[in-house]
Structure formats: C-alpha cells, structure tokens
C-alpha positions in Angstrom: -20.1 12.7 -23.6 -18.8 11.8 -20.4 -20.2 13.7 -17.4 -17.8 15.5 -14.8 -17.7 14.1 -11.1 -16.9 15.4 -8.1 -15.6 14.3 -4.6 -18.9 13.0 -2.6 -21.5 14.3 -4.8 -22.4 10.8 -5.0 -23.5 11.3 -1.2 -25.3 14.4 -2.3 -27.3 12.8 -4.8 -30.0 10.4 -2.4 -30.5 13.8 -0.3 -31.4 15.6 -3.6 -33.7 12.8 -4.8 -35.7 12.5 -1.4 -35.9 16.4 -1.3 -37.4 16.3 -4.5 -40.2 14.3 -3.6 -40.8 17.0 -1.1 -42.6 19.2 -3.7 -45.2 16.5 -4.5 -45.6 15.6 -1.0 -46.7 19.4 0.0 -50.4 18.7 -0.6 -50.6 14.9 -0.6 -49.9 14.7 2.5 -53.2 16.4 4.3 -55.0 15.4 1.3 -56.1 11.7 2.4 -57.5 13.6 5.6 -58.7 17.0 4.2 -62.3 15.8 4.6 -62.0 14.9 8.4 -60.0 18.3 9.3 -63.1 19.8 7.9 -65.4 17.9 10.1 -63.1 18.5 13.0 -62.8 22.2 12.5 -66.5 23.1 11.0 -65.6 24.4 7.9 -67.1 24.3 4.5 -65.7 23.3 1.3 -64.1 26.3 0.0 -62.2 26.7 3.3 -61.2 23.3 3.6 -60.1 23.7 0.3 -57.6 26.5 0.8 -55.7 24.3 3.9 -54.9 22.3 0.4 -54.1 25.0 -2.0 -52.8 28.0 -0.5 -49.3 26.5 -0.2 -49.3 26.6 -3.7 -50.5 30.2 -4.0 -47.7 30.5 -1.9 -44.6 29.1 -3.8 -45.8 30.7 -6.8 -45.1 34.1 -5.4 -41.9 32.9 -3.4 -40.2 31.5 -6.1 -38.9 34.4 -7.8 -37.5 35.5 -4.5 -35.9 32.3 -3.7 -34.5 32.4 -7.2 -32.5 35.9 -6.6 -31.3 34.4 -3.5 -30.0 31.4 -5.2 -28.3 33.3 -7.4 -26.9 35.8 -5.3 -25.5 33.0 -2.5 -25.2 29.7 -4.2 -27.9 26.9 -4.1 -26.8 25.4 -0.6 -27.8 27.7 1.8 -31.1 28.5 0.5 -31.5 25.2 -0.1 -31.1 23.8 3.6 -32.9 26.5 5.1 -35.7 25.8 2.8 -36.1 22.4 3.3 -35.9 23.6 7.5 -38.3 25.8 6.9 -40.7 23.3 5.2 -40.3 20.9 7.9 -40.7 23.1 10.7 -43.9 25.3 9.2 -45.6 21.8 7.4 -45.0 20.3 10.9 -46.4 22.7 13.4 -49.9 21.6 12.0 -49.3 18.6 14.2 -49.6 20.5 17.1 -52.5 23.5 16.4 -56.4 23.2 15.9 -57.2 26.7 14.8 -58.0 27.0 11.0 -56.4 30.6 11.0 -53.3 29.1 12.4 -53.1 26.5 9.9 -53.3 28.6 6.9 -50.5 31.0 8.4 -48.6 27.8 8.3 -49.6 26.8 4.7 -48.2 30.1 3.7 -44.9 29.7 5.5 -44.6 26.6 4.3 -45.1 27.3 1.0 -41.8 29.5 1.1 -39.8 26.6 2.3 -41.4 24.4 -0.7 -40.5 27.3 -3.1 -37.1 27.0 -2.1 -36.5 23.2 -2.2 -38.5 23.0 -5.3 -36.0 25.6 -6.9 -32.8 25.0 -4.6 -32.5 20.9 -5.7 -33.3 21.7 -9.7 -30.3 24.0 -9.9 -28.4 21.8 -7.3 -29.0 18.8 -10.2 -28.4 21.0 -12.7 -25.2 22.6 -11.7 -23.7 19.7 -10.2 -24.3 17.0 -13.2 -23.1 17.8 -17.2 -24.0 15.6 -20.2 -25.5 11.6 -20.3 -25.0 11.8 -16.6 -27.5 14.7 -16.5 -29.8 13.3 -18.5 -30.0 10.2 -16.0 -30.4 12.2 -12.6 -33.0 14.4 -14.4 -34.8 11.1 -15.1 -34.1 9.8 -11.6 -35.6 12.9 -10.1 -38.9 12.4 -12.4 -39.1 9.0 -11.0 -38.6 10.3 -7.4 -41.6 13.1 -7.8 -43.8 10.4 -9.2 -43.0 7.7 -6.4 -43.7 10.6 -3.9 -46.9 11.0 -5.0 -47.6 7.3 -4.1 -45.6 6.6 -1.3 -46.5 9.7 0.7 -50.1 9.8 0.4 -50.3 6.2 1.3 -48.6 6.6 4.4 -50.5 10.0 5.4 -53.3 7.6 4.8 -52.4 5.2 7.4 -51.0 7.8 10.1 -54.1 9.7 9.5 -56.4 6.8 10.6 -55.0 8.0 14.5 -55.4 11.6 14.0 -55.3 14.3 11.2 -52.7 15.7 13.2 -50.8 13.0 12.8 -50.4 13.6 9.5 -48.7 17.2 9.7 -45.9 15.5 11.8 -44.5 13.5 8.2 -43.4 17.4 7.3 -40.9 16.9 10.0 -38.4 15.0 7.3 -37.6 18.6 5.8 -35.5 19.1 9.2 -33.1 16.6 9.0 -32.6 16.6 5.4 -32.1 20.5 5.9 -28.9 19.7 8.2 -27.8 17.1 5.6 -27.8 19.7 2.5 -25.7 22.2 4.9 -23.5 19.5 5.8 -22.8 17.3 2.5 -23.6 20.0 -0.5 -20.6 20.6 -2.4 -20.5 24.3 -2.7 -22.1 25.7 -6.2 -20.8 29.0 -7.7 -22.5 32.1 -7.0 -22.3 33.9 -10.8 -22.6 37.4 -8.7 -19.8 39.8 -8.3 -17.6 40.8 -5.1 -20.8 43.2 -4.2 -23.1 40.5 -4.1 -25.6 41.8 -6.3 -26.1 40.2 -9.9 -25.2 42.0 -13.0 -28.1 40.8 -14.9 -31.8 40.8 -14.4 -34.6 38.4 -15.6 -36.7 40.8 -17.1 -34.4 41.6 -19.9 -33.5 38.1 -20.5 -37.0 37.0 -21.1 -37.2 40.0 -23.4 -34.0 38.6 -25.3 -34.7 34.8 -25.1 -39.0 34.9 -25.3 -38.2 30.6 -25.5 -38.0 30.9 -21.9 -41.7 32.0 -21.6 -42.8 29.3 -24.1 -40.9 26.7 -21.6 -43.1 28.6 -18.4 -46.4 27.9 -20.6 -45.8 24.4 -21.3 -44.8 24.0 -17.6 -48.5 25.8 -16.1 -50.4 24.2 -19.0 -48.9 20.6 -18.0 -49.8 21.4 -14.4 -53.7 22.5 -15.3 -54.1 19.2 -17.2 -52.4 17.2 -14.5 -54.6 18.6 -11.9 -58.0 18.1 -13.8 -57.2 14.6 -14.6 -56.5 14.0 -10.9 -59.7 16.1 -9.2 -62.4 14.6 -11.7 -61.0 11.7 -12.8 -62.8 10.1 -9.7 -66.1 11.6 -10.5 -65.4 10.2 -14.7 -65.0 6.8 -12.8 -68.0 7.0 -10.6 -69.7 7.6 -13.9 -69.0 4.2 -15.1 -69.5 2.6 -12.0 -66.1 2.1 -10.0 -67.0 3.6 -7.0 -64.5 1.7 -4.7 -62.3 3.7 -3.0 -59.3 1.6 -3.1 -59.8 1.0 -7.3 -60.0 5.1 -7.9 -56.7 5.3 -6.0 -55.5 2.4 -7.8 -56.4 3.8 -11.3 -55.1 7.3 -9.9 -51.8 6.0 -9.4 -51.6 5.2 -12.5 -49.9 8.5 -13.3 -47.1 8.1 -10.9 -46.4 4.5 -12.3 -46.3 5.6 -15.8 -43.8 8.9 -14.6 -41.6 6.5 -12.7 -41.2 4.0 -15.7 -40.2 6.7 -18.1 -37.9 8.6 -15.4 -35.6 5.5 -16.1 -35.7 5.5 -19.8 -35.6 9.4 -20.2 -31.6 9.3 -20.7 -31.7 6.8 -23.6 -34.7 8.7 -24.8 -32.7 11.8 -24.8 -29.7 10.1 -25.9 -31.7 8.9 -29.1 -34.1 12.4 -29.8 -33.7 16.2 -29.6 -35.8 17.9 -27.1 -38.5 19.2 -29.5 -39.1 15.3 -30.8 -39.4 14.8 -27.1 -42.0 17.8 -26.3 -43.8 16.8 -29.6 -44.0 13.8 -28.3 -45.3 14.7 -25.1 -47.8 16.7 -26.6 -49.1 13.6 -28.9 -49.6 11.4 -25.8 -51.5 13.8 -24.0 -53.8 14.2 -27.4 -54.5 10.4 -26.9 -55.1 10.4 -23.2 -57.5 12.6 -23.3 -59.2 11.3 -26.2 -59.4 7.8 -24.3 -60.6 9.7 -21.3 -63.5 11.5 -22.9 -64.3 9.2 -25.2 -64.1 5.9 -23.8 -66.4 4.0 -21.2 -63.8 1.4 -20.7 -62.2 0.7 -17.5 -59.3 -0.6 -19.4 -58.9 2.2 -21.7 -59.4 5.1 -19.1 -56.4 3.5 -17.1 -54.4 3.5 -20.9 -55.1 7.0 -21.0 -53.9 8.1 -17.8 -51.0 5.9 -18.7 -50.1 7.8 -21.4 -50.7 11.3 -19.9 -48.0 10.2 -17.2 -45.5 8.9 -20.1 -45.6 12.2 -21.3 -45.5 14.2 -17.8 -42.0 11.9 -17.5 -40.8 13.1 -20.7 -41.7 17.1 -20.3 -40.6 17.7 -16.4 -37.2 17.0 -17.1 -36.8 17.9 -20.8 -38.4 21.6 -20.1 -36.5 21.8 -16.7 -32.9 21.5 -18.6 -34.2 23.5 -21.6 -35.0 26.0 -18.6 -31.8 25.6 -16.7 -29.5 25.9 -19.7 -31.0 28.7 -21.8 -30.3 31.2 -18.8 -26.9 32.0 -17.9 -25.5 31.1 -14.8 -26.0 34.4 -13.2 -29.5 33.9 -13.5 -30.3 30.5 -13.5 -31.4 30.4 -9.8 -34.3 33.1 -11.0 -35.0 31.2 -14.2 -35.5 28.1 -12.5 -37.7 29.3 -9.8 -40.0 31.0 -12.3 -40.9 27.6 -13.3 -42.0 26.9 -9.9 -44.5 30.0 -10.3 -46.0 28.6 -13.5 -46.2 25.2 -12.1 -47.7 26.2 -8.8 -49.5 28.6 -10.4 -51.3 26.0 -12.7 -52.2 24.1 -10.2 -54.1 26.8 -8.2 -55.9 27.7 -11.4 -56.6 24.0 -12.8 -60.1 23.4 -11.3 -61.0 27.2 -11.7 -60.3 27.2 -15.3 -62.0 23.5 -15.7 -64.2 23.3 -13.1 -66.7 25.6 -14.7 -66.5 23.7 -17.9 -67.1 20.4 -16.2 -69.9 21.8 -14.2 -71.7 23.2 -17.3 -71.3 20.1 -19.4 -69.5 16.8 -18.5 -66.6 15.3 -17.4 -66.3 13.9 -20.6 -66.5 17.0 -22.3 -63.5 18.9 -19.6 -61.5 16.0 -20.8 -62.4 16.5 -24.5 -61.5 20.4 -24.1 -58.3 19.0 -22.4 -57.7 17.4 -25.2 -58.1 20.4 -27.6 -55.5 22.0 -25.8 -52.7 19.1 -25.6 -54.0 19.4 -29.8 -53.3 23.1 -29.6 -50.1 22.8 -27.8 -48.6 20.3 -30.2 -49.4 22.2 -33.4 -47.0 25.1 -31.5 -44.6 22.9 -31.0 -44.6 21.5 -34.6 -44.4 24.7 -35.9 -42.2 26.1 -33.2 -38.1 25.5 -33.7 -37.0 23.7 -30.6 -33.2 24.6 -30.4 -30.8 22.2 -27.8 -28.7 24.3 -25.7 -24.8 24.2 -25.4 -24.2 21.2 -22.9 -23.3 23.2 -19.7 -20.1 23.4 -17.8 -19.6 21.4 -14.0 -18.3 23.5 -11.0 -17.6 22.5 -7.6 -16.1 25.0 -6.2 -17.6 28.6 -4.3 -16.4 31.8 -6.9 -17.2 34.7 -6.3 -16.2 36.4 -9.5 -18.6 36.6 -12.2 -19.4 33.2 -14.6 -19.3 33.9 -18.4 -22.5 33.8 -20.1 -23.1 30.9 -22.3 -25.5 30.7 -24.6 -28.0 28.2 -26.3 -26.3 26.8 -29.9 -29.0 27.1 -32.4 -29.7 23.5 -33.9 -32.2 21.1 -33.8 -29.4 18.0 -33.5 -29.4 16.7 -29.9 -26.4 18.0 -27.9 
C-alpha cells in the first residue's frame, strides 16, 4: 500500500521526531544531577525522588484533558503550546533554588509533557498511512530510545558545571513549539461546528474493551522497564560491576536495541500481524528476565537487557497504532492520551510495586517475578484474538464538519 503524502509534511517530520524524544528526556535530564540537587538543597532521598517523579504523575493526570483539547481543536495548537509550556516550565528550574518552586514547576512541566506525548503521537497517526506510517512509527521508537542516550549524556556533561544548567536543556521546547505552530499542517478536528465532540470516551471503552487491554500493555511495559532501569545497577554491583561508566554502558543496551528494532519495524510489520508482534514482544521479555534473574554473567545480563529493548521497540509503535486506529477520529486524541496516563502511571508505580519484593528478597527474585508477569502477559496474548484495524485515511486540511467513524476490521491478517 502506498501512503499518501502532503505538501510540507517532510519538513514536519524532523520536528515531530525531535519532539518525540522530549518525553524520555523529561526525567533523564535531571537524573544525572539528582544527588547533587539533594546535597545542595539538603533534601531527603524521598524528597529528591519527588523532583524526578512528580512530572510523571502530572502527565498521567493531565493526559485525558490534553486528549480532549486535541479532539476539540486539532493537534497543532495543543502540541505547539504544550512544547512552549514544556520549555518554559522545565527551563525555569535553571533559575530557582527553592524546593517548593521546583516541585511546582515540575507539575506545570508535566502538563506540557502530556501535550507533547499525545500531540506527537496523534500528529503522526493523522499525517501518515499504510507502510509510510509503519516506517515513521518505527523511526519514532528509534528517536525516543536515542533520546534516552543522548539527553542524559548532555545533561551529565553540563551538570559538571552546575545542576541548574541541566534544566536549561528543557528550553529546546520553546523553538520546537514555535516551529510546530508555523510548520505543522492543519489536521482535522473531528467535532461539529459547536466545538464539542459528539462522542465520549467512556462509552467507547465499553464498546471496545480491547483498548483497555492496550493500555494495560503500556502500563505493564512501563513497570517492567523502570524496574529494570532502577534495579539493574544493584544487580550489576552484586556480580562485581561497579564502575559508573560500565554500569551506564550496560544500561544503554535497552536504548540501543530499541533504536535498532525501530529501523526494522516497518519490515516486521509488513511480514507479521499485530498479534504476532505482541506475542513476540512478550516471549522476548520472558527470556530477558530469565537471563537477568538467573545469570551471573555480564554477557548474558547484557543480552537480557538487549532482548527487553527489542521487545519495547516492537511494542511501542504496534500498540500506539492499535490504539489510534481502534478509536474513531472524533476520539483519537483522548484515546491516545490515555496511553500516556497508563505509561506514566506505570513509571510512577514501578518502584512501589517492585521495590517491596526486591527489598524483602533480592534483585534476582524481583527480576524472576517480572519474568512471571511477562509469562502471564504472553499467555493472555496467546488466548486473545488481536484484530488488525482497517487502514485509516490520511487528511491534510482543517475541517469543521464531523468525520465518519471507522471501525476495526475483524481480521487476523496484516492490513
């Protein structure tokens, strides 16, 4: 299937790719200097951790509102203003040394990040179709994973001068917001002339419960991802790998694997139905956590981390498209934004879920428990029938009339 194109769309793609890296950059920028902030402001470990996690909770709460805004006004305005809020609220941390002010700015920052996460996703789903969309969604996974490597390295380098300086990196959202406002082609508002959506998200979830399953996949993937990231340094220390550079190098394995699979995703999608891709993801995670939990070999632990990254690189574009195509155009913004709620709620909950297990047993036991969750996920996916949705139509102009609602085609074949 040949994807349709539109004038100026090629110039927009770099903006959307760069903006897509900002979601992973949200916490990655300040993570390298978190201990410095804690010492400078005299904070407890819990209080310092709140600087790192508050934005995630804010994203989870703000995402449904952002989705409603996208459905009402189209994606361009919410995305552009979200980028501006992201840049300003994030960057203002460079000028404050008050803990209360930092937390307040992180709450506002999370609202902007929610708009960036949902806006970039809806824009890509709206502007591309068919094979071209599979390709750009794979590139998006690559961009996100590379952002997880590049932004922390930049933050670490700048943080050597001052922890305040790392917050200035967030200002990149400001020029991106201006560029999005000027260059992003108008995308349709699936609303009537009154400006109020004719449909509501809750009845849609009742009619299409598969959406709840897709959100659950995002939530579980976030719990497992952050469990791996948070506790992997402890596991490495147990086998004698304590040098910070080596720990960081092993940690990047997940992002590198995600980057590689992102380039190959379009070919995988052309060869496999979505159900097969999701089962492949779950199987790779079962093997990944088995290696992480049972092996004391650095090589096998690196392989386990890489397998997890391969699965994440498949799951992110696949589930994103399944959610976007399972919702009618009038609710695509809200349906997509709820994936942000699920993902970032999972991030926030990860240490709360896995931490007590690991504290009372060991990191190995925690990883084996994670493997058990992945095995349960695989079992559910083997039983469930994953339907490939019908390919959507690409649109390029602002509309004020309602769009026709499309439904997924019940088929196990690739679309």
